[in-house]
Steps between C-alpha positions, in 0.01 A plus 500: 500500500396306813139397555478710816612805307244446226223473762642813664472693174141389471432623854656838426304535180179418686580753769572768235165440331326515835662831587408655167149368539465656849633838376257517210212385722581749771520794261178397324320460838628837630399691186154325481417558866572871468292530179203321655535706821490828304184398316317406823222256583368497142809313391452223758334235263770547243767482774368162623503353151844648419649362827355153442638476147837649597541269800422194281741599222782598739454180695520287186800684366675492834453128543620419148794744530617346825458132403591484134864615533556264793348211304718573194804518727414171664451330164819645354691389810415131426615521136765764453723493805864398522766537769637834379436802727288769356753771567787331311522795262579857626198652320251268668680541837464878467129473423450285805703742706269779389200289597650435839577872556140590428316200648762292673359512844173344380687239297695405809198484726318273256792274453517572133802343330588831333579665832875548518687389810817676609813311379849546371493473122780377274431500127134559572462192718426500874777354719382272783759591770391212716543212249768606257859584599555871448852421375342332198309820417778742588818309412714813518353630827707762681477616861332827388136488388292775332123428504286672241127556576279623212204733511123478443374274214858402406722200514876451559550540116427876545857536623616393151339804338753662262576874545256727316604585145705821501656435833873459468579171674842354431392176675128429461512177711265473805612625838536152644736377232721805528512496879616143483786592269594828672443430870469123535128497588284205411176632363181335631166587343164465675147469350193561713122567495490885493120493566552383860548746785854644500546386861389140401769501236741644766439197720550274204826665394621471856438130491652458155822679603520286808484183291723635231790601734467180696536297181766724336796286409762743643489717815319829427683813602306780318140532382375789292121540438390691193127571447330678217180690573273274718807274533671756714205501746501124511872505582450753782212284633714184492782675679261620774352156560838326466653729760201463722529122482873495559574344157874442442489625137416858613843518674666463157305767315728784415295703253137549423431685171149618399461608133195723455313353800187679616598531870232761552250368255415513128278771360335270250366278776385801694314626197326167442401492867348847474327419174342180633386688813331762284348251267346307792293809594270458198293189430563533124881466555504289816574188295804671346626578853456138601694398189788740578503368861575150371869605443735293714621553854848561374385792280303648788805483728682730252254781595727597792775244488363245753783264607365353819202278589381763744479756213195322357384245761222715654432726205229518235707451187281737301474781758557846354865609495602423854865433579526242771861398435747476790867578457718193432842532654794440271691177553780562749850444359396551137525813286182602322488664162242635260478605139230750408434632155265726303407496135527880482701767681401750764134546601354265247736228606424548870129475425501204258817319608587210273131464399441262797693615801593853607857581602378600849342160547798303360738692721270473803485874551145610571341775703367261761724196462873483439716196465852514644691476178835676527556783249801318340300180461267614231499570129246736342483509121282663235392394149432143602179305532423232751631206308821665395616429855534131413804558287680827477874568495489785755300289742733207454795725571338598830426135585871414453587791730253405770549123489870533457554659837547160659682349205816312587 
């Protein structure tokens, strides 16, 4: 573990203690103020003493809680560090990905070493496209590329998820490996900070694909982009900004596939937004609302599927259930596909979706907004949850059909 990463862990621990301290202090203050107000002027002497003691105690605890973890991290960094990256094991990488999803925007703004930067990953390691020949990393590169973009709080290893027990899968290998053997696609996996705005990651993916295709060892003829959940929105954002900027890679995109992507928003984020708004109305629970509002920009973008800078640039991120999202045109010349699923059939499935995204949102078919997916370019399934989409034989069969249209 590098010294910078050890210090970064100390900073995160300090911030966590500070947040917990602020929540407890806020709830305590809110309850106490209401109690003293209900008693009236007779309680004023007790209130003054109470406030003085509470302020002293909270100040001392807050100072210690903020400084002690940082000090421990700094000391450990001088004694325990080596040159191995902290995310060298999948389990640690997944924990950092979860932290990035929840708090990644703050990590990035503070320059914390745990903030993930968008990069192509091979065997868990980031590939520097500017300094290392891509041919060394992809020795069997073909002229067809399929780029996989994961969802919230995940890493590229999520695409290696085996099919759920009980699912009959003659070939349980990941989509990328099978597409290489069946259609000659070279799989490319991306990892990114899912706590950043979706449009920020869209810009970053546009730049990454520009660098990747320029450095690719053979001429690129076909590009397929496959995004799971938030990843589908990042892909759509990158296509928009790439097309707007006249990027050459966009001319080679033949298919865009979104697996369970909340094009019209995710109900869970809408629920948290409504809950935090309600909690902020009462002083006893205002601190809880402030805590909930610490969730990342990326999560808040999922409220209505914000893919563009303009969707959030002039908005209060915590305003009550207001959809400001503009429509993002599909990339000209590419076919666009979706997979929607529900964990239960009929009315229950339509209401709950796959536990995270409703079929209407994944298919872009809402009452007020509708994405121009063609009827034949979608797959709607039942009995699957959100993460089954990462490896399922029926979905792979449809991928082969969609991506094989331009096969030679």
